[in-house]
The first five atom37 places (N, CA, C, CB, O) and aatype in JSON, in Angstrom:
{
  "aatype": [12, 15, 1, 16, 0, 16, 0, 14, 1, 16, 0, 19, 0, 14, 10, 16, 16, 10, 3, 0, 6, 10, 10, 19, 0, 16, 0, 16, 0, 0, 0, 6, 0, 0, 7, 19, 16, 19, 15, 19, 16, 19, 10, 3, 0, 7, 7, 8, 14, 10, 0, 13, 1, 1, 3, 3, 1, 0, 19, 10, 9, 15, 7, 6, 16, 15, 16, 1, 11, 0, 13, 16, 0, 10, 5, 10, 2, 0, 14, 16, 0, 3, 10, 19, 3, 0, 19, 10, 14, 7, 7, 14, 13, 8, 16, 10, 14, 16, 0, 10, 3, 1, 14, 10, 10, 13, 9, 0, 7, 7, 10, 14, 19, 8, 1, 3, 7, 1, 10, 19, 7, 0, 9, 7, 19, 7, 7, 7, 0, 14, 6, 5, 3, 8, 7, 13, 0, 0, 6, 0, 10, 3, 0, 10, 7],
  "atom_mask": [
    [1, 1, 1, 1, 1],
    [1, 1, 1, 1, 1],
    [1, 1, 1, 1, 1],
    [1, 1, 1, 1, 1],
    [1, 1, 1, 1, 1],
    [1, 1, 1, 1, 1],
    [1, 1, 1, 1, 1],
    [1, 1, 1, 1, 1],
    [1, 1, 1, 1, 1],
    [1, 1, 1, 1, 1],
    [1, 1, 1, 1, 1],
    [1, 1, 1, 1, 1],
    [1, 1, 1, 1, 1],
    [1, 1, 1, 1, 1],
    [1, 1, 1, 1, 1],
    [1, 1, 1, 1, 1],
    [1, 1, 1, 1, 1],
    [1, 1, 1, 1, 1],
    [1, 1, 1, 1, 1],
    [1, 1, 1, 1, 1],
    [1, 1, 1, 1, 1],
    [1, 1, 1, 1, 1],
    [1, 1, 1, 1, 1],
    [1, 1, 1, 1, 1],
    [1, 1, 1, 1, 1],
    [1, 1, 1, 1, 1],
    [1, 1, 1, 1, 1],
    [1, 1, 1, 1, 1],
    [1, 1, 1, 1, 1],
    [1, 1, 1, 1, 1],
    [1, 1, 1, 1, 1],
    [1, 1, 1, 1, 1],
    [1, 1, 1, 1, 1],
    [1, 1, 1, 1, 1],
    [1, 1, 1, 0, 1],
    [1, 1, 1, 1, 1],
    [1, 1, 1, 1, 1],
    [1, 1, 1, 1, 1],
    [1, 1, 1, 1, 1],
    [1, 1, 1, 1, 1],
    [1, 1, 1, 1, 1],
    [1, 1, 1, 1, 1],
    [1, 1, 1, 1, 1],
    [1, 1, 1, 1, 1],
    [1, 1, 1, 1, 1],
    [1, 1, 1, 0, 1],
    [1, 1, 1, 0, 1],
    [1, 1, 1, 1, 1],
    [1, 1, 1, 1, 1],
    [1, 1, 1, 1, 1],
    [1, 1, 1, 1, 1],
    [1, 1, 1, 1, 1],
    [1, 1, 1, 1, 1],
    [1, 1, 1, 1, 1],
    [1, 1, 1, 1, 1],
    [1, 1, 1, 1, 1],
    [1, 1, 1, 1, 1],
    [1, 1, 1, 1, 1],
    [1, 1, 1, 1, 1],
    [1, 1, 1, 1, 1],
    [1, 1, 1, 1, 1],
    [1, 1, 1, 1, 1],
    [1, 1, 1, 0, 1],
    [1, 1, 1, 1, 1],
    [1, 1, 1, 1, 1],
    [1, 1, 1, 1, 1],
    [1, 1, 1, 1, 1],
    [1, 1, 1, 1, 1],
    [1, 1, 1, 1, 1],
    [1, 1, 1, 1, 1],
    [1, 1, 1, 1, 1],
    [1, 1, 1, 1, 1],
    [1, 1, 1, 1, 1],
    [1, 1, 1, 1, 1],
    [1, 1, 1, 1, 1],
    [1, 1, 1, 1, 1],
    [1, 1, 1, 1, 1],
    [1, 1, 1, 1, 1],
    [1, 1, 1, 1, 1],
    [1, 1, 1, 1, 1],
    [1, 1, 1, 1, 1],
    [1, 1, 1, 1, 1],
    [1, 1, 1, 1, 1],
    [1, 1, 1, 1, 1],
    [1, 1, 1, 1, 1],
    [1, 1, 1, 1, 1],
    [1, 1, 1, 1, 1],
    [1, 1, 1, 1, 1],
    [1, 1, 1, 1, 1],
    [1, 1, 1, 0, 1],
    [1, 1, 1, 0, 1],
    [1, 1, 1, 1, 1],
    [1, 1, 1, 1, 1],
    [1, 1, 1, 1, 1],
    [1, 1, 1, 1, 1],
    [1, 1, 1, 1, 1],
    [1, 1, 1, 1, 1],
    [1, 1, 1, 1, 1],
    [1, 1, 1, 1, 1],
    [1, 1, 1, 1, 1],
    [1, 1, 1, 1, 1],
    [1, 1, 1, 1, 1],
    [1, 1, 1, 1, 1],
    [1, 1, 1, 1, 1],
    [1, 1, 1, 1, 1],
    [1, 1, 1, 1, 1],
    [1, 1, 1, 1, 1],
    [1, 1, 1, 1, 1],
    [1, 1, 1, 0, 1],
    [1, 1, 1, 0, 1],
    [1, 1, 1, 1, 1],
    [1, 1, 1, 1, 1],
    [1, 1, 1, 1, 1],
    [1, 1, 1, 1, 1],
    [1, 1, 1, 1, 1],
    [1, 1, 1, 1, 1],
    [1, 1, 1, 0, 1],
    [1, 1, 1, 1, 1],
    [1, 1, 1, 1, 1],
    [1, 1, 1, 1, 1],
    [1, 1, 1, 0, 1],
    [1, 1, 1, 1, 1],
    [1, 1, 1, 1, 1],
    [1, 1, 1, 0, 1],
    [1, 1, 1, 1, 1],
    [1, 1, 1, 0, 1],
    [1, 1, 1, 0, 1],
    [1, 1, 1, 0, 1],
    [1, 1, 1, 1, 1],
    [1, 1, 1, 1, 1],
    [1, 1, 1, 1, 1],
    [1, 1, 1, 1, 1],
    [1, 1, 1, 1, 1],
    [1, 1, 1, 1, 1],
    [1, 1, 1, 0, 1],
    [1, 1, 1, 1, 1],
    [1, 1, 1, 1, 1],
    [1, 1, 1, 1, 1],
    [1, 1, 1, 1, 1],
    [1, 1, 1, 1, 1],
    [1, 1, 1, 1, 1],
    [1, 1, 1, 1, 1],
    [1, 1, 1, 1, 1],
    [1, 1, 1, 1, 1],
    [1, 1, 1, 0, 1]
  ],
  "atom_positions": [
    [[11.99, -5.42, -34.49], [12.17, -4.81, -33.2], [11.22, -5.5, -32.23], [11.93, -3.27, -33.26], [10.02, -5.58, -32.47]],
    [[11.76, -6.0, -31.14], [10.92, -6.68, -30.16], [10.6, -5.74, -29.0], [11.62, -7.95, -29.64], [11.36, -4.85, -28.64]],
    [[9.45, -5.98, -28.46], [9.03, -5.19, -27.31], [9.08, -6.08, -26.07], [7.6, -4.59, -27.51], [8.7, -7.25, -26.1]],
    [[9.56, -5.51, -25.02], [9.61, -6.25, -23.77], [8.27, -6.1, -23.07], [10.77, -5.77, -22.87], [7.8, -4.99, -22.82]],
    [[7.67, -7.22, -22.77], [6.38, -7.18, -22.08], [6.62, -6.85, -20.6], [5.63, -8.53, -22.23], [7.5, -7.41, -19.96]],
    [[5.83, -5.95, -20.11], [5.91, -5.62, -18.68], [4.55, -5.9, -18.05], [6.33, -4.14, -18.46], [3.5, -5.75, -18.68]],
    [[4.62, -6.29, -16.83], [3.38, -6.56, -16.11], [2.65, -5.24, -15.89], [3.65, -7.27, -14.75], [3.27, -4.23, -15.56]],
    [[1.34, -5.25, -16.08], [0.59, -4.01, -15.85], [0.67, -3.62, -14.38], [-0.88, -4.17, -16.29], [0.61, -4.47, -13.49]],
    [[0.79, -2.34, -14.14], [0.82, -1.84, -12.76], [-0.61, -1.68, -12.27], [1.59, -0.49, -12.65], [-1.47, -1.13, -12.96]],
    [[-0.83, -2.17, -11.1], [-2.16, -2.02, -10.53], [-2.14, -0.86, -9.55], [-2.62, -3.32, -9.84], [-1.15, -0.61, -8.86]],
    [[-3.23, -0.16, -9.51], [-3.33, 0.98, -8.61], [-3.41, 0.5, -7.17], [-4.55, 1.85, -8.96], [-4.04, -0.52, -6.87]],
    [[-2.76, 1.24, -6.31], [-2.82, 0.97, -4.88], [-3.62, 2.09, -4.24], [-1.39, 0.85, -4.24], [-3.38, 3.26, -4.5]],
    [[-4.58, 1.72, -3.42], [-5.41, 2.73, -2.77], [-4.54, 3.61, -1.87], [-6.55, 2.07, -1.95], [-3.73, 3.09, -1.1]],
    [[-4.7, 4.9, -1.96], [-3.91, 5.8, -1.11], [-4.38, 5.72, 0.34], [-4.02, 7.26, -1.62], [-5.45, 5.18, 0.64]],
    [[-3.58, 6.25, 1.21], [-3.97, 6.36, 2.61], [-5.07, 7.41, 2.68], [-2.74, 6.75, 3.52], [-4.91, 8.52, 2.17]],
    [[-6.17, 7.07, 3.3], [-7.31, 7.99, 3.36], [-7.37, 8.7, 4.7], [-8.62, 7.23, 3.11], [-6.65, 8.36, 5.64]],
    [[-8.25, 9.68, 4.77], [-8.48, 10.37, 6.03], [-9.01, 9.39, 7.08], [-9.46, 11.54, 5.85], [-8.63, 9.46, 8.24]],
    [[-9.88, 8.48, 6.66], [-10.39, 7.47, 7.6], [-9.27, 6.57, 8.11], [-11.47, 6.61, 6.94], [-9.23, 6.25, 9.3]],
    [[-8.35, 6.18, 7.23], [-7.18, 5.39, 7.64], [-6.37, 6.18, 8.66], [-6.3, 5.02, 6.42], [-5.96, 5.66, 9.7]],
    [[-6.15, 7.45, 8.35], [-5.34, 8.31, 9.22], [-5.98, 8.47, 10.58], [-5.12, 9.67, 8.57], [-5.3, 8.46, 11.61]],
    [[-7.3, 8.63, 10.6], [-8.01, 8.78, 11.87], [-7.92, 7.5, 12.7], [-9.48, 9.15, 11.63], [-7.81, 7.56, 13.92]],
    [[-7.98, 6.33, 12.04], [-7.81, 5.06, 12.74], [-6.41, 4.96, 13.34], [-8.07, 3.88, 11.79], [-6.25, 4.54, 14.49]],
    [[-5.4, 5.34, 12.57], [-4.02, 5.3, 13.06], [-3.86, 6.2, 14.29], [-3.04, 5.73, 11.96], [-3.27, 5.79, 15.29]],
    [[-4.38, 7.42, 14.2], [-4.27, 8.35, 15.32], [-5.01, 7.82, 16.55], [-4.83, 9.73, 14.93], [-4.48, 7.84, 17.65]],
    [[-6.24, 7.35, 16.35], [-7.03, 6.86, 17.47], [-6.38, 5.67, 18.15], [-8.43, 6.49, 17.0], [-6.38, 5.56, 19.37]],
    [[-5.83, 4.76, 17.35], [-5.22, 3.56, 17.91], [-3.94, 3.89, 18.66], [-4.93, 2.54, 16.81], [-3.72, 3.39, 19.76]],
    [[-3.09, 4.71, 18.07], [-1.84, 5.09, 18.75], [-2.14, 5.85, 20.03], [-0.95, 5.95, 17.81], [-1.49, 5.63, 21.05]],
    [[-3.11, 6.74, 19.98], [-3.49, 7.52, 21.15], [-4.04, 6.63, 22.26], [-4.52, 8.59, 20.77], [-3.69, 6.8, 23.43]],
    [[-4.89, 5.68, 21.89], [-5.45, 4.76, 22.88], [-4.36, 3.9, 23.51], [-6.52, 3.86, 22.22], [-4.39, 3.64, 24.71]],
    [[-3.41, 3.45, 22.7], [-2.3, 2.65, 23.24], [-1.47, 3.47, 24.23], [-1.4, 2.13, 22.09], [-1.07, 2.97, 25.27]],
    [[-1.24, 4.73, 23.89], [-0.47, 5.6, 24.78], [-1.24, 5.85, 26.07], [-0.15, 6.94, 24.09], [-0.68, 5.8, 27.17]],
    [[-2.53, 6.13, 25.94], [-3.35, 6.38, 27.14], [-3.38, 5.16, 28.04], [-4.78, 6.76, 26.73], [-3.32, 5.29, 29.27]],
    [[-3.47, 3.97, 27.46], [-3.47, 2.74, 28.25], [-2.15, 2.56, 29.01], [-3.72, 1.52, 27.35], [-2.12, 1.95, 30.08]],
    [[-1.08, 3.11, 28.45], [0.23, 3.03, 29.1], [0.49, 4.22, 30.03], [1.33, 2.96, 28.05], [1.53, 4.3, 30.67]],
    [[-0.48, 5.14, 30.1], [-0.31, 6.32, 30.95], [0.64, 7.36, 30.38], [0.0, 0.0, 0.0], [1.26, 8.11, 31.13]],
    [[0.74, 7.4, 29.05], [1.66, 8.31, 28.38], [0.86, 9.29, 27.53], [2.68, 7.53, 27.51], [-0.09, 8.89, 26.86]],
    [[1.24, 10.56, 27.55], [0.58, 11.55, 26.71], [1.46, 11.81, 25.49], [0.31, 12.89, 27.5], [2.66, 12.03, 25.62]],
    [[0.85, 11.77, 24.31], [1.62, 11.85, 23.06], [0.96, 12.76, 22.04], [1.8, 10.46, 22.46], [-0.19, 13.19, 22.2]],
    [[1.72, 13.02, 21.01], [1.22, 13.61, 19.77], [1.39, 12.56, 18.69], [1.97, 14.94, 19.4], [2.34, 11.78, 18.72]],
    [[0.46, 12.54, 17.74], [0.5, 11.58, 16.64], [0.28, 12.34, 15.34], [-0.58, 10.44, 16.82], [-0.64, 13.15, 15.22]],
    [[1.15, 12.09, 14.36], [1.04, 12.69, 13.04], [0.94, 11.59, 11.99], [2.25, 13.63, 12.75], [1.68, 10.61, 12.06]],
    [[0.04, 11.75, 11.03], [-0.04, 10.83, 9.9], [0.11, 11.66, 8.62], [-1.4, 10.03, 9.9], [-0.59, 12.65, 8.42]],
    [[1.04, 11.22, 7.76], [1.31, 11.88, 6.49], [0.92, 10.97, 5.34], [2.79, 12.29, 6.37], [1.0, 9.74, 5.46]],
    [[0.48, 11.56, 4.22], [0.23, 10.76, 3.03], [1.55, 10.52, 2.29], [-0.81, 11.46, 2.09], [2.6, 10.95, 2.76]],
    [[1.49, 9.85, 1.16], [2.71, 9.49, 0.42], [3.49, 10.7, -0.07], [2.36, 8.62, -0.75], [4.69, 10.6, -0.32]],
    [[2.84, 11.84, -0.21], [3.52, 13.06, -0.64], [4.08, 13.88, 0.51], [0.0, 0.0, 0.0], [4.67, 14.93, 0.3]],
    [[3.89, 13.39, 1.74], [4.38, 14.1, 2.91], [3.42, 15.15, 3.44], [0.0, 0.0, 0.0], [3.79, 15.97, 4.28]],
    [[2.19, 15.12, 2.96], [1.18, 16.08, 3.4], [0.44, 15.53, 4.62], [0.18, 16.41, 2.26], [0.15, 14.34, 4.67]],
    [[0.14, 16.38, 5.59], [-0.57, 15.9, 6.79], [-1.98, 15.44, 6.47], [-0.61, 16.99, 7.85], [-2.74, 16.14, 5.79]],
    [[-2.32, 14.26, 6.97], [-3.69, 13.75, 6.88], [-4.4, 13.85, 8.22], [-3.69, 12.3, 6.38], [-5.61, 14.05, 8.28]],
    [[-3.63, 13.7, 9.3], [-4.22, 13.77, 10.64], [-3.13, 14.12, 11.64], [-4.91, 12.42, 11.02], [-1.96, 13.76, 11.48]],
    [[-3.55, 14.83, 12.68], [-2.64, 15.2, 13.76], [-3.45, 15.33, 15.03], [-1.88, 16.53, 13.44], [-4.56, 15.86, 15.03]],
    [[-2.89, 14.84, 16.13], [-3.52, 15.03, 17.44], [-2.42, 15.14, 18.48], [-4.5, 13.86, 17.78], [-1.52, 14.31, 18.55]],
    [[-2.52, 16.2, 19.31], [-1.63, 16.33, 20.45], [-2.49, 16.33, 21.69], [-0.76, 17.63, 20.36], [-3.39, 17.17, 21.85]],
    [[-2.21, 15.39, 22.59], [-2.9, 15.38, 23.87], [-2.6, 16.71, 24.55], [-2.46, 14.15, 24.76], [-1.46, 17.16, 24.55]],
    [[-3.61, 17.34, 25.13], [-3.39, 18.66, 25.72], [-2.45, 18.64, 26.91], [-4.71, 19.26, 26.13], [-2.03, 19.69, 27.39]],
    [[-2.11, 17.45, 27.4], [-1.15, 17.33, 28.49], [0.24, 16.94, 28.0], [-1.64, 16.31, 29.5], [1.19, 16.9, 28.79]],
    [[0.37, 16.66, 26.71], [1.67, 16.25, 26.16], [2.61, 17.45, 26.08], [1.49, 15.62, 24.75], [2.16, 18.59, 25.92]],
    [[3.89, 17.19, 26.19], [4.86, 18.28, 26.06], [4.72, 18.9, 24.67], [6.32, 17.77, 26.29], [4.49, 18.19, 23.69]],
    [[4.85, 20.2, 24.6], [4.61, 20.9, 23.34], [5.49, 20.41, 22.2], [4.83, 22.37, 23.53], [5.03, 20.32, 21.06]],
    [[6.73, 20.08, 22.49], [7.65, 19.66, 21.42], [7.23, 18.33, 20.79], [9.07, 19.55, 21.96], [7.69, 17.99, 19.7]],
    [[6.37, 17.57, 21.48], [5.95, 16.28, 20.93], [5.22, 16.43, 19.6], [5.05, 15.55, 21.92], [5.25, 15.52, 18.76]],
    [[4.56, 17.56, 19.39], [3.9, 17.8, 18.11], [4.91, 17.87, 16.98], [0.0, 0.0, 0.0], [4.7, 17.31, 15.9]],
    [[6.0, 18.57, 17.23], [7.07, 18.69, 16.22], [7.78, 17.35, 16.03], [8.07, 19.77, 16.64], [8.06, 16.96, 14.9]],
    [[8.08, 16.66, 17.13], [8.81, 15.4, 16.99], [7.98, 14.34, 16.29], [9.25, 14.88, 18.36], [8.51, 13.57, 15.49]],
    [[6.68, 14.29, 16.56], [5.85, 13.29, 15.87], [5.83, 13.55, 14.37], [4.41, 13.3, 16.43], [5.86, 12.61, 13.57]],
    [[5.77, 14.81, 13.99], [5.74, 15.16, 12.57], [7.07, 14.85, 11.9], [5.4, 16.64, 12.38], [7.1, 14.31, 10.79]],
    [[8.16, 15.19, 12.55], [9.48, 14.91, 11.96], [9.76, 13.42, 11.88], [10.57, 15.6, 12.76], [10.39, 12.95, 10.93]],
    [[9.32, 12.68, 12.88], [9.5, 11.22, 12.83], [8.73, 10.63, 11.65], [9.04, 10.56, 14.16], [9.25, 9.78, 10.92]],
    [[7.49, 11.07, 11.46], [6.7, 10.57, 10.32], [7.38, 10.94, 9.0], [5.26, 11.14, 10.35], [7.49, 10.11, 8.1]],
    [[7.85, 12.18, 8.89], [8.51, 12.63, 7.66], [9.78, 11.83, 7.39], [8.84, 14.13, 7.76], [10.05, 11.47, 6.24]],
    [[10.55, 11.55, 8.42], [11.78, 10.78, 8.26], [11.47, 9.36, 7.8], [12.57, 10.75, 9.57], [12.11, 8.85, 6.88]],
    [[10.49, 8.73, 8.44], [10.1, 7.37, 8.06], [9.62, 7.33, 6.62], [9.01, 6.83, 9.0], [9.9, 6.38, 5.89]],
    [[8.89, 8.36, 6.2], [8.38, 8.43, 4.84], [9.52, 8.62, 3.84], [7.37, 9.57, 4.7], [9.61, 7.89, 2.85]],
    [[10.38, 9.59, 4.09], [11.44, 9.91, 3.14], [12.44, 8.77, 2.95], [12.18, 11.15, 3.59], [12.96, 8.56, 1.85]],
    [[12.72, 8.04, 4.03], [13.7, 6.96, 3.95], [13.05, 5.58, 3.89], [14.64, 7.02, 5.14], [13.74, 4.56, 3.83]],
    [[11.7, 5.56, 3.91], [10.94, 4.31, 3.81], [11.47, 3.26, 4.79], [10.99, 3.77, 2.38], [11.71, 2.11, 4.44]],
    [[11.64, 3.71, 6.03], [12.16, 2.83, 7.07], [11.7, 3.32, 8.43], [13.71, 2.76, 7.0], [11.47, 4.51, 8.62]],
    [[11.57, 2.41, 9.38], [11.27, 2.82, 10.75], [12.42, 3.68, 11.29], [11.02, 1.58, 11.66], [13.59, 3.36, 11.09]],
    [[12.08, 4.75, 11.96], [13.14, 5.61, 12.5], [13.98, 4.87, 13.53], [12.53, 6.87, 13.13], [15.16, 5.18, 13.7]],
    [[13.4, 3.89, 14.21], [14.17, 3.1, 15.19], [15.32, 2.37, 14.51], [13.25, 2.09, 15.9], [16.35, 2.13, 15.14]],
    [[15.17, 2.01, 13.24], [16.21, 1.29, 12.51], [17.31, 2.22, 12.0], [15.61, 0.54, 11.35], [18.32, 1.75, 11.49]],
    [[17.12, 3.52, 12.12], [18.04, 4.49, 11.53], [18.89, 5.23, 12.55], [17.27, 5.48, 10.72], [19.75, 6.03, 12.18]],
    [[18.66, 4.98, 13.83], [19.33, 5.74, 14.88], [20.84, 5.67, 14.74], [18.91, 5.23, 16.25], [21.51, 6.71, 14.82]],
    [[21.41, 4.49, 14.54], [22.86, 4.35, 14.44], [23.43, 4.97, 13.17], [23.24, 2.89, 14.51], [24.62, 5.3, 13.12]],
    [[22.61, 5.14, 12.14], [23.09, 5.67, 10.87], [23.53, 7.13, 10.96], [22.02, 5.54, 9.82], [24.27, 7.6, 10.1]],
    [[23.07, 7.85, 11.98], [23.45, 9.26, 12.1], [24.56, 9.5, 13.1], [22.24, 10.08, 12.49], [24.96, 10.65, 13.33]],
    [[25.06, 8.45, 13.7], [26.2, 8.6, 14.61], [27.44, 9.0, 13.81], [26.46, 7.29, 15.4], [27.49, 8.73, 12.61]],
    [[28.42, 9.63, 14.43], [29.65, 9.97, 13.71], [30.21, 8.75, 12.99], [30.71, 10.54, 14.67], [30.36, 7.68, 13.58]],
    [[30.5, 8.92, 11.72], [30.99, 7.83, 10.89], [29.89, 7.04, 10.21], [0.0, 0.0, 0.0], [30.17, 6.22, 9.34]],
    [[28.65, 7.28, 10.59], [27.52, 6.57, 9.98], [27.2, 7.14, 8.62], [0.0, 0.0, 0.0], [27.58, 8.27, 8.32]],
    [[26.5, 6.38, 7.77], [26.22, 6.83, 6.41], [25.32, 8.07, 6.33], [25.59, 5.72, 5.64], [25.34, 8.78, 5.32]],
    [[24.53, 8.34, 7.36], [23.63, 9.51, 7.35], [24.06, 10.56, 8.37], [22.2, 9.07, 7.64], [23.24, 11.39, 8.78]],
    [[25.32, 10.55, 8.77], [25.79, 11.45, 9.84], [25.4, 12.91, 9.61], [27.29, 11.35, 9.97], [24.99, 13.58, 10.56]],
    [[25.52, 13.42, 8.4], [25.21, 14.83, 8.14], [23.79, 15.05, 7.63], [26.18, 15.39, 7.14], [23.37, 16.19, 7.46]],
    [[23.06, 13.99, 7.39], [21.72, 14.12, 6.82], [20.73, 14.91, 7.68], [21.17, 12.77, 6.57], [19.92, 15.65, 7.12]],
    [[20.75, 14.79, 9.01], [19.76, 15.54, 9.79], [19.79, 17.06, 9.58], [19.95, 15.25, 11.24], [18.77, 17.72, 9.79]],
    [[20.92, 17.6, 9.19], [21.01, 19.05, 9.0], [21.2, 19.45, 7.54], [22.15, 19.61, 9.83], [21.36, 20.64, 7.25]],
    [[21.19, 18.49, 6.64], [21.48, 18.78, 5.23], [20.26, 19.23, 4.44], [22.08, 17.57, 4.58], [20.4, 19.73, 3.32]],
    [[19.09, 19.06, 4.98], [17.86, 19.34, 4.24], [17.15, 20.57, 4.78], [16.93, 18.14, 4.28], [17.38, 20.99, 5.92]],
    [[16.3, 21.15, 3.95], [15.5, 22.28, 4.42], [14.53, 21.86, 5.52], [14.73, 22.89, 3.25], [14.29, 22.61, 6.46]],
    [[14.0, 20.67, 5.41], [13.07, 20.14, 6.41], [13.81, 19.04, 7.17], [11.75, 19.59, 5.75], [14.01, 17.95, 6.65]],
    [[14.22, 19.33, 8.39], [15.07, 18.38, 9.12], [14.39, 17.05, 9.41], [15.51, 18.99, 10.41], [13.2, 16.97, 9.68]],
    [[15.21, 16.02, 9.34], [14.78, 14.68, 9.68], [15.03, 14.45, 11.17], [15.53, 13.61, 8.81], [15.8, 15.19, 11.79]],
    [[14.39, 13.45, 11.73], [14.58, 13.15, 13.15], [14.77, 11.65, 13.31], [13.38, 13.65, 14.0], [13.88, 10.86, 13.01]],
    [[15.95, 11.29, 13.77], [16.33, 9.89, 13.88], [16.16, 9.39, 15.31], [17.78, 9.69, 13.43], [17.12, 9.01, 15.98]],
    [[14.91, 9.39, 15.76], [14.53, 8.87, 17.08], [13.36, 7.93, 16.84], [14.15, 10.04, 18.09], [12.47, 8.22, 16.04]],
    [[13.35, 6.81, 17.53], [12.29, 5.81, 17.35], [10.92, 6.44, 17.56], [12.48, 4.64, 18.32], [10.73, 7.29, 18.42]],
    [[9.96, 6.0, 16.74], [8.58, 6.49, 16.83], [7.97, 6.8, 15.48], [0.0, 0.0, 0.0], [6.79, 7.13, 15.41]],
    [[8.74, 6.69, 14.41], [8.23, 6.91, 13.06], [8.22, 5.62, 12.28], [0.0, 0.0, 0.0], [9.2, 4.87, 12.3]],
    [[7.11, 5.34, 11.59], [7.0, 4.13, 10.78], [6.39, 4.44, 9.42], [6.16, 3.06, 11.51], [5.42, 5.2, 9.34]],
    [[6.95, 3.87, 8.36], [6.28, 4.01, 7.06], [5.02, 3.16, 7.04], [7.23, 3.59, 5.91], [4.92, 2.16, 7.75]],
    [[4.06, 3.56, 6.23], [2.82, 2.81, 6.06], [2.8, 2.27, 4.63], [1.54, 3.7, 6.36], [2.91, 3.03, 3.67]],
    [[2.66, 0.96, 4.51], [2.63, 0.3, 3.2], [1.27, -0.32, 2.95], [3.74, -0.77, 3.11], [0.57, -0.75, 3.88]],
    [[0.91, -0.35, 1.69], [-0.31, -1.04, 1.27], [0.06, -1.79, -0.01], [-1.53, -0.02, 1.04], [0.57, -1.2, -0.97]],
    [[-0.2, -3.08, -0.02], [0.15, -3.93, -1.17], [1.61, -3.74, -1.58], [-0.77, -3.63, -2.35], [1.93, -3.71, -2.77]],
    [[2.47, -3.61, -0.58], [3.9, -3.49, -0.85], [4.37, -2.1, -1.28], [0.0, 0.0, 0.0], [5.56, -1.91, -1.56]],
    [[3.47, -1.15, -1.34], [3.85, 0.21, -1.76], [3.73, 1.18, -0.61], [2.97, 0.68, -2.93], [2.85, 1.06, 0.24]],
    [[4.62, 2.15, -0.58], [4.63, 3.19, 0.44], [3.46, 4.14, 0.19], [5.98, 3.95, 0.46], [3.37, 4.74, -0.88]],
    [[2.58, 4.28, 1.19], [1.41, 5.16, 1.02], [1.36, 6.27, 2.07], [0.14, 4.34, 1.09], [0.48, 7.12, 2.02]],
    [[2.31, 6.26, 3.0], [2.31, 7.3, 4.02], [3.21, 6.91, 5.17], [0.0, 0.0, 0.0], [4.04, 6.01, 5.06]],
    [[3.01, 7.62, 6.29], [3.82, 7.35, 7.49], [3.09, 7.86, 8.71], [5.21, 8.01, 7.38], [2.23, 8.74, 8.64]],
    [[3.45, 7.27, 9.85], [2.94, 7.7, 11.14], [4.12, 8.04, 12.04], [2.03, 6.6, 11.79], [5.15, 7.37, 12.01]],
    [[3.96, 9.08, 12.83], [4.97, 9.43, 13.82], [4.3, 9.67, 15.16], [0.0, 0.0, 0.0], [3.24, 10.3, 15.23]],
    [[4.93, 9.18, 16.22], [4.43, 9.38, 17.57], [5.55, 10.0, 18.39], [3.94, 8.03, 18.21], [6.7, 9.55, 18.33]],
    [[5.21, 11.03, 19.15], [6.18, 11.69, 20.01], [5.57, 11.99, 21.36], [0.0, 0.0, 0.0], [4.36, 12.23, 21.46]],
    [[6.39, 11.98, 22.4], [5.92, 12.33, 23.73], [6.3, 11.32, 24.79], [0.0, 0.0, 0.0], [6.47, 11.68, 25.96]],
    [[6.44, 10.07, 24.4], [6.88, 9.04, 25.34], [8.36, 8.78, 25.15], [0.0, 0.0, 0.0], [9.04, 9.49, 24.41]],
    [[8.86, 7.76, 25.82], [10.22, 7.31, 25.55], [10.24, 6.78, 24.12], [10.68, 6.21, 26.59], [9.22, 6.29, 23.63]],
    [[11.38, 6.85, 23.44], [11.42, 6.42, 22.04], [10.85, 5.01, 21.81], [12.83, 6.46, 21.55], [10.11, 4.8, 20.85]],
    [[11.19, 4.07, 22.66], [10.68, 2.7, 22.45], [9.18, 2.64, 22.67], [11.4, 1.71, 23.39], [8.5, 1.83, 22.04]],
    [[8.65, 3.47, 23.56], [7.2, 3.53, 23.73], [6.54, 4.1, 22.48], [6.83, 4.39, 24.97], [5.57, 3.54, 21.97]],
    [[7.07, 5.21, 21.98], [6.51, 5.83, 20.77], [6.5, 4.84, 19.61], [7.32, 7.09, 20.39], [5.52, 4.76, 18.87]],
    [[7.58, 4.1, 19.46], [7.66, 3.09, 18.4], [6.56, 2.05, 18.59], [9.05, 2.41, 18.4], [5.89, 1.66, 17.63]],
    [[6.37, 1.59, 19.82], [5.34, 0.59, 20.1], [3.94, 1.1, 19.82], [0.0, 0.0, 0.0], [3.11, 0.37, 19.29]],
    [[3.67, 2.36, 20.17], [2.34, 2.93, 19.91], [2.09, 3.02, 18.4], [2.22, 4.32, 20.56], [0.99, 2.74, 17.93]],
    [[3.11, 3.43, 17.65], [2.98, 3.52, 16.19], [2.79, 2.13, 15.58], [4.22, 4.21, 15.56], [1.98, 1.96, 14.67]],
    [[3.52, 1.15, 16.08], [3.39, -0.21, 15.56], [2.01, -0.78, 15.85], [4.46, -1.12, 16.17], [1.43, -1.47, 15.01]],
    [[1.48, -0.49, 17.03], [0.13, -0.95, 17.36], [-0.9, -0.35, 16.4], [-0.23, -0.58, 18.82], [-1.84, -1.02, 15.99]],
    [[-0.71, 0.92, 16.06], [-1.61, 1.58, 15.12], [-1.53, 0.92, 13.75], [-1.28, 3.08, 15.0], [-2.56, 0.69, 13.12]],
    [[-0.33, 0.61, 13.29], [-0.19, -0.07, 11.98], [-0.88, -1.43, 12.0], [1.3, -0.24, 11.62], [-1.5, -1.82, 11.01]],
    [[-0.77, -2.15, 13.11], [-1.43, -3.45, 13.22], [-2.94, -3.3, 13.06], [-1.1, -4.12, 14.56], [-3.59, -4.14, 12.44]],
    [[-3.49, -2.23, 13.63], [-4.94, -2.0, 13.54], [-5.37, -1.68, 12.12], [-5.35, -0.87, 14.47], [-6.48, -2.0, 11.72]],
    [[-4.47, -1.04, 11.37], [-4.79, -0.68, 9.99], [-4.86, -1.93, 9.11], [-3.75, 0.32, 9.43], [-5.6, -1.99, 8.13]],
    [[-4.05, -2.92, 9.51], [-4.09, -4.2, 8.77], [-3.25, -4.23, 7.62], [0.0, 0.0, 0.0], [-3.19, -5.24, 6.92]]
  ]
}
């Protein structure tokens, strides 16, 4: 009987609170520089909140949208901006936004966070125009490295 050799799996460092705080601070600073008030949510790989900040001038719903965008990016391991057309009538995810207990949100502004090629969390930004939110989240990911 032969055994198939498999490469050993190496541990990937999880997203930390310090990482999450950097993501929030960077996205918030990018939004402030653009004159936009936002909420920013960072989730770990299990979908648990690591950090959240809502500018006190941001619309109240931005807190919910930032969280749902992060959750959507995490669950589908894709930027929410890339998924917008998938929920249109006839799209492969048309019924998905209402099929789950925790609704997904297919609006730009959510990005998965990867480390060494593995999904370790997600960031969601809400409060600006969708393309602005996406840009603020992307700037935060760039800062994380």
